[in-house]
C-alpha positions as CSV (number, residue, x, y, z in Angstrom):
1,X,195.4,56.3,1.3
2,X,196.3,53.0,3.2
3,X,194.4,49.5,2.6
4,X,191.8,48.1,5.0
5,X,193.6,45.4,6.6
6,X,191.5,42.3,8.0
7,X,193.4,40.1,10.5
8,X,192.4,36.6,11.4
9,X,193.7,35.1,14.8
10,X,193.8,31.7,15.3
11,X,193.4,29.5,18.3
12,X,196.0,27.1,19.6
13,X,196.1,27.4,23.3
14,X,199.5,28.1,24.5
15,X,200.8,28.2,20.9
16,X,198.9,31.4,20.4
17,X,201.2,33.4,22.2
18,X,202.9,33.5,18.7
19,X,200.5,35.8,17.5
20,X,202.4,38.5,19.4
21,X,205.6,38.8,17.4
22,X,203.5,39.3,14.3
23,X,201.8,42.1,15.9
24,X,204.8,43.4,16.7
25,X,205.7,43.4,13.0
26,X,202.7,45.2,12.0
27,X,203.6,48.0,14.4
28,X,207.3,48.1,13.1
29,X,206.0,48.9,9.6
30,X,203.4,51.4,10.7
31,X,200.2,49.5,10.0
32,X,197.0,48.8,11.8
33,X,194.5,46.3,11.1
34,X,190.8,47.7,10.3
35,X,189.4,44.6,11.5
36,X,190.5,41.9,13.8
37,X,188.7,38.4,14.2
38,X,189.9,36.0,16.8
39,X,189.0,32.4,17.8
40,X,190.0,31.1,21.4
41,X,193.5,32.4,22.4
42,X,193.4,34.7,19.2
43,X,190.3,36.4,20.6
44,X,192.0,36.9,24.0
45,X,195.2,38.6,22.5
46,X,193.0,40.2,20.0
47,X,191.0,41.9,22.3
48,X,193.9,43.7,23.8
49,X,195.1,44.7,20.1
50,X,191.9,45.9,19.5
51,X,192.0,48.0,22.6
52,X,194.9,49.9,21.5
53,X,197.9,47.8,23.1
54,X,201.1,47.7,21.0
55,X,202.8,44.1,20.3
56,X,205.4,45.3,22.9
57,X,202.7,45.8,25.2
58,X,201.1,42.8,24.6
59,X,204.6,40.7,25.0
60,X,205.4,42.9,28.3
61,X,201.9,41.9,29.7
62,X,202.4,38.0,28.5
63,X,205.5,37.9,30.5
64,X,204.1,39.7,33.8
65,X,201.2,37.2,33.9
66,X,202.6,33.9,32.5
67,X,206.3,34.3,33.1
68,X,206.4,31.5,35.7
69,X,204.5,28.5,37.0
70,X,204.4,30.3,40.5
71,X,202.6,33.5,38.8
72,X,200.5,31.4,36.7
73,X,199.4,29.7,39.9
74,X,198.7,32.6,41.9
75,X,196.1,33.8,39.1
76,X,194.5,30.8,38.7
77,X,194.0,30.1,42.2
78,X,190.7,31.9,42.4
79,X,189.6,30.0,39.5
80,X,189.8,27.0,41.6
81,X,193.0,25.2,40.5
82,X,194.4,23.9,43.5
83,X,197.4,21.6,42.2
84,X,199.0,23.2,39.2
85,X,201.5,20.6,38.3
86,X,198.5,18.4,38.1
87,X,196.5,20.7,35.9
88,X,199.2,20.9,33.2
89,X,199.4,17.0,33.3
90,X,195.8,16.6,32.7
91,X,194.5,15.5,35.7
92,X,193.1,18.6,37.3
93,X,190.0,18.3,39.4
94,X,187.0,19.7,37.3
95,X,186.6,22.3,34.8
96,X,187.6,25.8,35.0
97,X,185.2,28.8,35.0
98,X,186.3,30.6,31.9
99,X,185.1,34.0,32.8
100,X,187.1,34.0,36.2
101,X,190.1,33.1,33.9
102,X,189.6,35.9,31.3
103,X,189.3,38.3,34.3
104,X,192.7,37.0,35.8
105,X,194.7,37.4,32.7
106,X,193.3,40.3,31.1
107,X,195.1,43.6,31.7
108,X,193.5,46.2,34.1
109,X,191.9,48.3,33.2
110,X,190.0,46.8,30.5
111,X,186.9,47.6,28.4
112,X,183.8,45.6,29.3
113,X,181.8,46.3,26.1
114,X,182.7,45.9,22.4
115,X,181.9,49.7,21.5
116,X,184.6,50.7,23.6
117,X,187.2,49.2,21.6
118,X,189.5,51.3,19.3
119,X,189.5,48.6,16.4
120,X,186.3,46.3,15.3
121,X,186.9,43.0,16.9
122,X,184.8,39.7,16.1
123,X,184.8,37.0,18.8
124,X,184.4,33.4,17.3
125,X,182.5,30.8,19.6
126,X,180.6,27.8,19.3
127,X,177.2,27.1,20.4
128,X,177.1,23.8,21.8
129,X,173.4,23.4,21.7
130,X,172.8,24.4,18.0
131,X,176.4,23.2,16.7
132,X,176.7,26.5,15.1
133,X,179.3,29.1,15.1
134,X,178.4,32.4,17.2
135,X,179.9,35.5,16.4
136,X,180.3,38.7,18.8
137,X,180.8,42.1,18.0
138,X,178.7,44.2,20.2
139,X,177.6,44.2,23.9
140,X,179.7,42.4,26.9
141,X,183.1,41.7,25.8
142,X,184.7,39.5,28.6
143,X,181.6,37.0,28.3
144,X,182.2,36.5,24.6
145,X,186.0,36.0,25.2
146,X,185.1,33.7,27.8
147,X,182.7,31.8,25.6
148,X,185.5,31.7,22.7
149,X,188.2,30.1,25.0
150,X,186.1,27.5,26.9
151,X,187.9,24.5,25.8
152,X,185.7,21.4,26.1
153,X,186.7,19.5,29.2
154,X,189.0,22.1,30.6
155,X,186.4,25.0,31.0
156,X,182.6,24.7,31.7
157,X,180.6,25.9,29.0
158,X,179.6,29.5,29.2
159,X,176.0,30.5,29.2
160,X,175.7,33.9,27.3
161,X,173.3,35.6,25.2
162,X,170.8,32.6,25.2
163,X,173.6,30.1,24.0
164,X,175.9,27.7,25.7
165,X,179.3,28.3,24.3
166,X,182.2,26.2,24.0
167,X,185.9,27.2,22.2
168,X,185.4,28.6,19.0
169,X,188.2,26.3,17.5
170,X,185.7,23.7,17.3
171,X,183.8,25.3,14.2
172,X,186.4,28.0,13.1
173,X,189.8,27.5,14.2
174,X,190.9,30.6,11.9
175,X,188.2,33.0,11.4
176,X,189.0,34.3,8.0
177,X,185.4,34.6,7.1
178,X,185.0,37.6,9.9
179,X,188.3,39.0,9.1
180,X,187.6,39.4,5.3
181,X,184.4,41.8,5.3
182,X,185.1,44.9,3.6
183,X,189.2,44.4,3.7
184,X,191.5,45.0,0.9
185,X,194.4,42.7,2.4
186,X,193.4,39.4,4.2
187,X,195.9,38.5,6.8
188,X,195.6,34.8,8.6
189,X,197.9,33.7,11.5
190,X,197.4,30.0,11.9
191,X,198.9,29.0,15.5
192,X,197.5,25.2,15.7
193,X,200.8,24.2,14.7
194,X,201.8,20.9,12.7
195,X,202.9,17.3,13.1
196,X,206.5,17.5,12.3
197,X,207.9,17.4,15.9
198,X,205.5,14.3,17.0
199,X,206.1,11.8,14.2
200,X,208.6,9.7,15.8
201,X,207.0,9.9,19.2
202,X,205.0,7.2,20.5
203,X,204.8,7.8,24.3
204,X,202.0,10.1,24.1
205,X,200.0,11.2,27.4
206,X,196.3,11.2,27.2
207,X,196.3,15.2,27.0
208,X,198.7,15.0,24.2
209,X,196.2,12.7,22.4
210,X,193.1,14.9,23.3
211,X,194.9,18.1,22.1
212,X,196.6,16.0,19.3
213,X,193.0,15.0,17.9
214,X,191.9,18.5,18.4
215,X,194.8,19.7,16.3
216,X,193.8,17.6,13.4
217,X,190.3,18.8,13.5
218,X,191.2,21.9,13.4
219,X,193.8,21.8,10.5
220,X,191.0,20.2,8.3
221,X,188.5,23.0,9.1
222,X,191.1,25.7,8.3
223,X,191.9,24.1,5.1
224,X,188.1,24.3,4.3
225,X,188.0,27.8,5.5
226,X,191.1,28.7,3.3
227,X,189.5,27.6,0.2
228,X,186.6,29.8,1.0
229,X,188.4,33.0,2.3
230,X,191.7,32.5,0.6
231,X,194.4,34.8,2.6
232,X,196.7,37.4,1.0
233,X,199.4,36.7,3.3
234,X,198.9,33.5,5.5
235,X,201.6,32.2,8.2
236,X,201.9,29.1,10.0
237,X,204.6,28.9,12.7
238,X,206.2,25.3,13.4
239,X,205.3,24.8,17.3
240,X,205.2,21.2,17.8
241,X,208.0,21.7,20.5
242,X,205.4,23.2,22.6
243,X,202.8,21.8,24.7
244,X,199.1,23.0,24.2
245,X,199.0,24.3,28.2
246,X,202.8,25.1,28.5
247,X,201.8,28.9,28.9
248,X,204.9,29.2,31.4
249,X,207.3,28.9,28.2
250,X,205.9,32.0,26.9
251,X,209.5,33.6,26.5
252,X,210.5,30.2,24.4
253,X,207.3,30.5,22.5
254,X,207.7,34.1,21.5
255,X,211.3,33.7,20.9
256,X,210.8,30.9,18.6
257,X,209.0,33.1,15.9
258,X,211.3,36.0,16.2
259,X,213.0,34.7,12.8
260,X,209.9,35.0,11.1
261,X,209.1,38.2,11.8
262,X,211.2,40.0,8.8
263,X,209.5,37.6,6.3
264,X,206.1,38.5,7.6
265,X,206.9,42.3,7.3
266,X,208.5,41.7,3.7
267,X,205.3,39.8,2.5
268,X,202.8,42.1,4.0
269,X,205.0,45.2,2.6
270,X,205.1,43.7,-0.9
271,X,201.1,43.3,-0.7
272,X,200.3,46.8,0.4
273,X,202.7,48.2,-2.4
274,X,201.0,45.8,-5.0
275,X,197.6,47.1,-3.8
276,X,198.5,50.9,-3.9
277,X,200.3,50.5,-7.4
278,X,197.1,48.7,-8.6
279,X,195.0,51.3,-7.2
280,X,196.9,54.2,-8.6
281,X,196.8,52.7,-12.0
282,X,193.0,52.0,-11.9
283,X,192.6,55.9,-10.7
284,X,194.9,57.0,-13.8
285,X,192.8,54.8,-16.3
286,X,189.6,56.3,-14.8
287,X,191.1,59.7,-15.0
288,X,191.6,59.2,-18.9
């Protein structure tokens, strides 16, 4: 009797950790998505959600693997990051292996194939050679996620399934098109942020300029996607206080959007109630 809910989880690097409170909000009102679509960190977090993890479990896991610089360093060490301070300042030595990073931060045990997930998941990446969006919903799961998170310059492109993959945010930072298929209510969670906190700043680092330019591009792409696939519920938290790579601030990032959970829940509950009321009215009219 419940509506089919499609959820699009956008890309935004560390800011994408704010997906977790919205997932918790859906748990708290007893709603589960019928379809999840994710780009970049949205694909990574979305895979855990699709595997049956609750928002609370995703929060606990993120604290466990990202809670301090020391914890992150121990996990990234195997991915060839030798100087973590330099990495976060943009002076790291060479791009990372996205597959190793996915293995380092996913919970174990974790499925290796899409078919073993509990909720259908669409993972969006970019084919660097054809310049087109590539969407995965079957086959090896970790390779697809690795391709989706492979931010250019930070990660080496991922060769997989006859593609050379880079970050899905290059073509589709908020994959509403994938979450919309055969659903009644479309939810878009946009974690790209906004320029509000940066308007008066002038001393930008090179990595600030790089990620800021990517944000501008993603903002434009998202606007076009929303025009084509208007979401019923859309949230875009203000995240300018947090740097794109400041994953160690996971507790602050998640706490920052706690205040918006109730607004999100009320909006979603109203939408579900309106859907059920409309469907009931339609059924009564058909019976007459």
